[in-house]
C-alpha positions as a printed Julia matrix, in Angstrom:
232×3 Matrix{Float64}:
 80.13  63.0   40.13
 78.16  59.91  39.01
 75.09  61.82  37.84
 77.23  64.25  35.85
 79.08  61.38  34.2
 75.8   59.7   33.28
 74.36  62.9   31.82
 77.51  63.43  29.77
 77.39  59.89  28.4
 73.69  60.15  27.49
 74.39  63.4   25.66
 77.05  61.67  23.58
 75.17  58.44  22.83
 71.55  57.46  22.22
 72.37  53.8   22.88
 69.49  52.3   24.91
 71.95  50.24  26.97
 73.29  53.42  28.54
 69.74  54.52  29.36
 69.09  51.22  31.12
 72.4   51.36  32.97
 71.66  54.92  34.09
 68.61  53.61  35.96
 70.61  50.7   37.33
 73.36  53.02  38.56
 71.15  55.71  40.1
 67.95  53.97  41.19
 69.27  50.54  42.14
 72.88  51.41  43.07
 74.34  48.67  40.87
 78.13  48.89  41.13
 78.67  47.18  37.77
 76.43  49.72  36.05
 78.23  52.55  37.86
 81.57  51.13  36.7
 80.44  51.52  33.1
 80.12  55.28  33.57
 83.31  55.52  35.65
 85.2   53.44  33.02
 86.73  51.08  35.56
 86.89  47.34  36.32
 83.8   45.3   35.31
 81.29  46.98  32.99
 77.71  45.84  32.38
 76.14  44.79  29.07
 72.46  43.9   29.63
 71.47  41.77  26.64
 68.22  39.83  27.15
 64.63  40.69  28.07
 63.49  37.05  28.33
 64.44  34.06  30.47
 63.99  30.29  30.35
 63.83  29.88  34.14
 61.4   31.14  36.77
 63.73  31.38  39.75
 61.96  31.68  43.09
 64.22  34.59  44.04
 64.43  36.36  40.66
 65.38  40.01  41.21
 64.1   41.31  37.88
 60.71  39.64  37.38
 58.05  38.3   39.75
 54.36  37.45  39.25
 51.62  39.7   40.61
 50.61  39.24  44.22
 54.07  38.54  45.65
 56.82  40.93  46.81
 58.01  42.9   43.75
 61.48  42.43  42.22
 64.23  44.83  43.26
 65.05  45.74  39.63
 63.11  46.33  36.42
 64.18  44.2   33.49
 65.38  45.81  30.28
 62.35  46.05  27.97
 63.9   45.75  24.52
 66.87  43.47  23.9
 69.68  45.47  22.28
 71.08  44.53  18.9
 74.67  43.45  18.26
 75.81  46.92  17.24
 74.45  48.49  20.44
 76.14  45.88  22.62
 79.42  46.15  20.69
 79.49  49.94  21.11
 79.29  49.74  24.91
 81.65  46.76  25.07
 84.37  48.24  22.92
 84.26  51.62  24.65
 84.6   50.08  28.12
 87.27  47.56  27.16
 89.34  50.22  25.4
 89.1   52.95  28.06
 88.56  51.31  31.45
 91.19  51.1   34.17
 91.74  48.38  36.76
 90.67  44.79  36.14
 89.06  45.46  32.8
 86.14  43.27  31.77
 82.57  43.38  30.51
 79.76  41.02  31.51
 76.5   39.91  29.94
 73.8   38.61  32.26
 73.14  41.42  34.72
 70.48  41.65  37.41
 68.32  43.82  35.14
 67.86  41.2   32.43
 66.88  37.65  31.61
 69.07  34.84  30.28
 71.78  35.92  27.78
 72.17  32.48  26.21
 68.73  32.96  24.64
 70.38  35.64  22.49
 73.65  33.91  21.8
 73.7   34.67  18.07
 73.45  38.45  18.59
 75.9   38.33  21.49
 78.41  36.3   19.47
 78.2   38.89  16.71
 78.63  41.7   19.22
 81.71  40.02  20.7
 83.29  39.71  17.28
 82.51  43.35  16.46
 84.01  44.54  19.75
 87.07  42.36  19.39
 87.6   43.87  15.96
 88.1   47.2   17.73
 90.08  46.23  20.83
 91.85  43.23  22.3
 91.94  44.62  25.86
 90.22  43.07  28.84
 88.05  40.03  29.42
 84.56  39.2   28.16
 82.34  37.3   30.61
 78.78  36.0   30.72
 76.69  35.42  33.84
 74.33  32.63  32.87
 72.19  29.72  34.01
 74.16  27.51  31.62
 71.01  26.11  30.04
 72.41  25.68  26.51
 75.81  24.0   26.02
 75.59  24.71  22.27
 75.06  28.43  22.84
 77.89  28.72  25.36
 80.24  26.87  23.02
 79.41  29.31  20.23
 80.1   32.29  22.49
 83.47  30.85  23.5
 84.32  30.38  19.84
 83.38  34.03  19.21
 85.78  35.31  21.89
 84.14  34.85  25.28
 86.88  33.96  27.78
 85.02  33.69  31.1
 81.64  32.57  32.39
 79.92  32.43  35.75
 77.18  29.82  35.97
 74.44  30.1   38.56
 73.81  26.98  40.63
 72.1   26.09  43.88
 72.6   22.33  44.02
 74.16  19.29  42.39
 70.87  17.43  42.94
 68.29  17.39  40.15
 65.27  17.81  42.42
 66.66  20.73  44.43
 67.88  22.44  41.27
 64.47  22.2   39.6
 62.63  23.32  42.74
 64.43  26.67  42.81
 65.17  27.47  39.15
 61.94  26.01  37.73
 63.62  25.65  34.31
 61.75  25.71  31.01
 63.12  23.34  28.37
 66.38  22.32  30.03
 67.63  20.26  32.99
 70.57  20.27  35.39
 72.48  17.83  33.18
 72.69  20.46  30.45
 74.0   23.01  32.95
 76.78  20.61  33.93
 77.5   19.99  30.24
 77.9   23.76  29.8
 80.42  23.82  32.64
 82.47  21.13  30.92
 82.31  22.92  27.58
 83.53  26.17  29.14
 86.59  24.36  30.53
 87.19  22.48  27.27
 87.11  25.8   25.4
 89.64  27.34  27.78
 87.26  29.78  29.49
 87.61  30.75  33.14
 84.75  29.02  34.95
 83.14  30.37  38.11
 80.06  29.12  39.91
 77.59  31.52  41.49
 76.49  29.16  44.25
 73.25  30.13  45.95
 73.34  28.73  49.49
 70.41  27.79  51.72
 70.98  26.92  55.42
 69.7   23.45  56.16
 69.91  22.47  52.48
 73.32  23.32  51.03
 75.12  22.22  54.2
 73.53  18.77  54.41
 76.12  16.0   54.29
 75.01  14.36  51.05
 74.49  17.71  49.32
 77.94  18.96  50.29
 79.54  15.78  48.97
 77.72  16.05  45.65
 78.71  19.7   45.22
 82.35  19.02  46.07
 82.46  16.08  43.68
 81.0   18.19  40.87
 83.44  21.04  41.43
 86.39  18.63  41.41
 85.25  16.65  38.35
 84.52  19.71  36.22
 87.66  21.55  37.48
 85.8   24.73  38.4
 88.16  27.71  38.77
 86.19  29.59  41.41
 83.13  29.17  43.61
 81.38  32.33  44.78
 78.74  31.76  47.46
 75.6   33.88  47.71
 73.15  33.59  50.63
């Protein structure tokens, strides 16, 4: 009944986030987008059309002449009211492990829009105290992540491929930030009491090298990371 649920939601709301998530749910089979229409577990809040990294394996934007991305990025970043509407509805109605997440596969980097997201979080929290609010992020701005935690964010998952500066830069190709700022964001999340997960991208022959493993383990222990999720 997914298509029927989507049609019903689009009839009730003109919010562009639901239109984007309808494509994600039907065309790209995104479970998080589908959850938003089923009102269960983790719901999706795409928030940013731009990014400050050019990841080699980006799934939402690739240059011409190479294999195309598997998703299409949201074209217009939603405003705080649009994000708060979807957030509050999901947090108030969903069953299971209730949460909402910024930073989906169909968008860029949410920390670039931290002011609007912080406002959206406050608006949603003014309507419901249920569930958890999470951001999936590259962790490029410690200041932005701190502001989101102060607004009510209680979990974050930071993408990482290495604890080595050269390997990090080779994959993420960051614009205007370095690995040190990502690590600073991890520390700020813990200091602010947020649940900290790492989305660790693994590469055979790289991640499992002795020195690389030791650096990663040392970083996880020093920062007190709550969870490491590996992604091949």
